[in-house]
C-alpha positions in Angstrom: 79.3 53.6 69.9 83.2 54.6 71.5 83.4 58.1 69.0 80.0 59.3 70.1 80.9 58.3 74.5 83.9 60.4 73.7 82.5 63.1 72.7 80.1 63.5 75.6 82.3 62.9 77.7 84.6 66.2 75.7 81.4 68.5 75.7 80.8 67.6 79.8 83.9 68.3 80.3 84.0 71.7 78.2 80.7 72.6 80.2 82.2 71.7 83.4 84.6 74.1 82.3 82.7 77.4 81.0 80.6 76.8 84.5 83.2 76.5 87.1 84.1 80.0 85.2 81.3 81.8 84.7 80.9 81.3 88.7 84.3 82.2 89.4 83.9 85.6 87.7 80.8 86.0 89.5 82.4 85.7 92.7 84.7 87.9 91.4 82.6 90.6 90.0 80.1 91.0 92.7 82.4 90.1 96.2 86.1 89.4 96.2 86.7 93.5 93.7 83.9 95.8 95.2 84.3 94.7 99.3 88.8 94.9 97.6 89.4 91.2 99.2 93.1 90.3 98.7 92.1 86.8 97.4 94.2 84.6 95.9 94.4 84.9 92.5 94.5 87.4 89.6 91.8 89.2 91.3 93.3 89.7 94.6 96.6 90.9 92.4 94.4 93.3 90.9 93.2 95.0 94.1 96.2 94.6 95.8 97.2 97.1 92.5 95.1 99.4 92.2 96.0 101.8 94.9 99.5 102.4 93.1 98.5 101.8 89.6 95.0 103.3 89.8 93.7 101.2 86.8 91.0 99.1 86.5 90.9 96.2 88.8 88.9 93.8 86.1 91.2 95.7 83.5 94.3 94.3 85.1 92.6 91.3 86.3 91.8 89.9 82.7 95.1 91.8 80.7 97.3 89.3 83.7 95.7 86.7 83.0 95.6 86.5 79.3 99.1 87.2 79.7 99.1 84.9 82.0 97.9 82.2 79.7 100.6 83.6 76.8 103.6 83.3 79.4 103.0 79.6 80.9 102.1 78.2 76.7 105.5 79.5 76.7 107.4 78.0 78.8 105.3 75.3 79.8 104.1 73.8 76.6 100.4 73.1 74.8 99.3 70.9 77.1 99.3 73.2 79.6 97.5 75.6 77.0 94.1 73.2 75.5 94.5 72.6 80.0 93.4 76.3 80.1 92.8 78.2 77.1 88.9 77.7 77.7 88.7 79.2 80.9 91.6 81.8 80.7 90.0 82.9 77.8 86.3 82.8 78.9 87.7 84.9 82.2 88.3 87.9 80.8 84.4 87.7 78.9 82.2 86.6 81.6 84.5 89.9 84.1 83.2 92.4 81.4 80.2 91.1 81.4 79.0 90.5 84.5 80.7 93.7 86.3 77.7 96.1 83.7 75.7 93.8 85.4 75.7 92.7 88.5 73.7 93.5 91.3 76.7 94.5 94.9 75.5 93.7 97.7 74.7 96.2 100.6 76.4 93.6 103.0 78.6 93.1 105.6 82.5 92.4 104.0 82.7 90.0 106.0 80.0 88.0 105.0 81.7 89.2 101.4 84.8 87.6 102.1 82.9 83.9 102.8 81.1 83.8 100.4 83.4 84.8 97.7 85.5 82.5 98.9 83.1 80.0 98.4 81.8 80.9 95.2 85.5 81.1 94.2 86.1 78.2 95.2 82.8 75.7 93.9 83.8 77.8 90.2 87.8 76.3 90.5 87.1 72.9 91.4 84.9 72.1 88.8 87.7 73.6 86.5 89.2 71.2 87.9 87.3 68.6 88.0 86.7 68.8 84.1 91.1 67.8 83.7 91.7 71.4 83.2 93.0 75.0 85.0 92.0 79.1 85.3 96.1 79.7 84.9 96.2 82.8 85.9 98.9 83.2 89.3 99.3 79.5 89.1 101.7 79.5 86.1 104.5 82.2 87.9 104.9 78.8 90.8 104.6 76.3 87.8 107.0 78.9 85.4 109.1 78.9 88.6 108.2 74.7 89.4 110.4 74.1 85.8 112.9 76.3 85.8 114.4 75.9 89.7 112.8 72.7 90.8 111.5 73.9 93.5 108.1 72.4 95.0 105.4 73.7 93.6 103.1 74.5 96.9 106.3 76.6 98.2 106.4 78.6 95.2 102.7 79.1 95.7 102.5 79.8 98.8 105.3 82.7 98.1 102.9 83.9 95.4 100.2 84.3 98.2 102.6 85.9 100.9 103.6 88.3 98.4 100.4 89.1 97.1 99.5 89.8 100.7 102.1 91.7 101.6 101.2 94.3 98.2 98.1 94.2 100.3 99.1 95.1 103.9 100.9 98.5 102.3 97.5 99.1 100.1 94.4 98.2 102.7 96.0 97.8 106.1 96.5 94.5 108.3 92.0 94.2 108.3 92.3 93.3 104.7 95.3 90.8 105.0 93.0 89.2 107.3 89.4 89.0 105.6 92.0 88.1 102.5 92.9 84.9 104.4 89.9 84.2 105.6 88.6 83.8 101.8 92.0 81.8 100.8 91.0 79.3 103.5 86.9 78.8 102.4 87.7 78.8 98.8 91.1 76.6 99.9 88.0 74.0 101.4 85.2 74.7 98.5 87.6 73.5 95.8 88.7 70.3 98.1 84.7 69.4 99.0 84.7 69.9 95.5 86.8 68.1 94.6 85.7 64.9 96.8 81.9 65.8 95.7 80.5 62.5 94.9 80.7 58.5 95.0 84.0 58.7 96.7 83.4 60.8 99.0 83.9 59.4 102.2 86.0 56.5 101.4 87.6 54.3 103.3 90.5 51.8 102.2 90.9 49.0 103.5 93.9 46.4 104.9 92.2 43.0 105.7 94.6 40.2 106.9 92.8 36.9 107.7 92.8 33.0 107.2 89.9 33.2 105.2 90.1 36.2 102.7 89.8 34.0 99.7 86.1 33.8 101.2 85.6 37.7 102.2 86.7 38.5 98.6 84.4 36.2 97.0 81.7 37.9 98.9 83.3 41.2 98.8 82.8 41.0 94.9 79.5 39.6 95.6 77.5 41.4 98.1 79.4 45.1 97.2 80.4 44.5 93.7 83.6 46.4 94.1 87.4 45.0 93.2 89.9 44.4 95.5 93.6 43.7 95.7 96.1 40.8 97.1 99.0 41.4 99.1 101.4 39.3 99.2 103.1 39.8 102.7 104.9 37.7 105.3 103.7 37.6 109.2 107.1 40.1 111.0 106.6 36.8 113.8 106.3 33.5 112.4 107.3 34.9 109.0 104.7 32.3 107.7 104.0 34.4 104.0 99.9 36.0 104.4 97.6 37.7 101.9 96.8 40.8 103.0 92.8 42.5 100.8 93.1 46.2 100.2 89.3 47.4 99.1 88.9 51.2 98.6 84.7 51.0 99.8 82.3 54.0 100.2 81.4 54.7 103.7 78.1 53.1 103.0 79.4 50.1 102.4 81.7 50.2 105.2 79.7 48.8 107.6 78.3 46.2 105.3 82.4 45.4 104.4 82.8 44.9 108.6 80.0 42.7 108.8 81.4 40.1 105.5 84.8 40.4 108.1 83.2 39.5 111.0 80.8 36.5 110.2 83.7 35.0 108.2 86.8 35.7 110.3 86.2 37.7 113.8 89.7 37.8 114.5 90.5 39.0 111.2 93.3 41.7 111.6 92.3 45.2 109.9 93.9 48.1 108.9 91.0 51.5 108.5 92.0 55.2 107.0 90.0 58.0 104.6 90.8 58.0 101.8 89.6 61.1 99.4 91.2 60.6 96.2 89.9 58.0 93.6 90.4 56.8 90.2 89.1 54.2 88.8 86.0 52.5 87.2 83.8 52.5 90.4 84.8 55.7 91.6 86.3 58.2 89.1 84.1 61.2 89.4 81.4 61.4 86.4 83.6 63.3 85.0 87.6 62.8 84.9 90.1 65.1 87.1 
């Protein structure tokens, strides 16, 4: 049974990678490349390089993807290859097929920028939810991080900045501004896909109460949520206290408040938004 569950889990992950990569390629072939949008990733690089190299943009994106897979595998190791291989191999396949079959919509470039970023973000988000990577222009920052120790986020910003700068010389300021919109929409879409599910808009709650034992029992019985008990000390009284840490989804938050209030109206609570939870009860349908 365990082996069967593992196989089903792997099949679901693979399906997510395939679907996500396909959606990403639809974004590239329907919006990014036809409208010369300076988005992030290999498609954006291909668009920026085309006026200088005069090479087909789809071909450039495909070659860059496979090249980055090779470079990443050689420097970053087997784990990178395993989590990136499927998407990096399917990307040029889907790109080549869709380049010949998709009908390009006749729409305003601003709409193309928005929907290109939206579809691209959804595609990348699905791949990331499967615990995989699309590779591409994620590789240079990861390689430089390994070699220099500089933060990946900083290197990603530098890479995107160089892409935008190259695009400025090729297409001008308007294309750069549209590209920035695409990058922002993509980032938003990725984040929304990653937090989609039960964990979305969850609350992390810390409860300090003399009635903590009763509160814990009712949380477990009524909300079916686990809790963590933390040891603390009162800053003024110097007396030991217990802090109950619990994460609930948005629908359960009002029920949690009711439980606490009916047991100890004077309880002290600290509530923060939580958007990235992993573990029983909060792990996404396919583990990230």
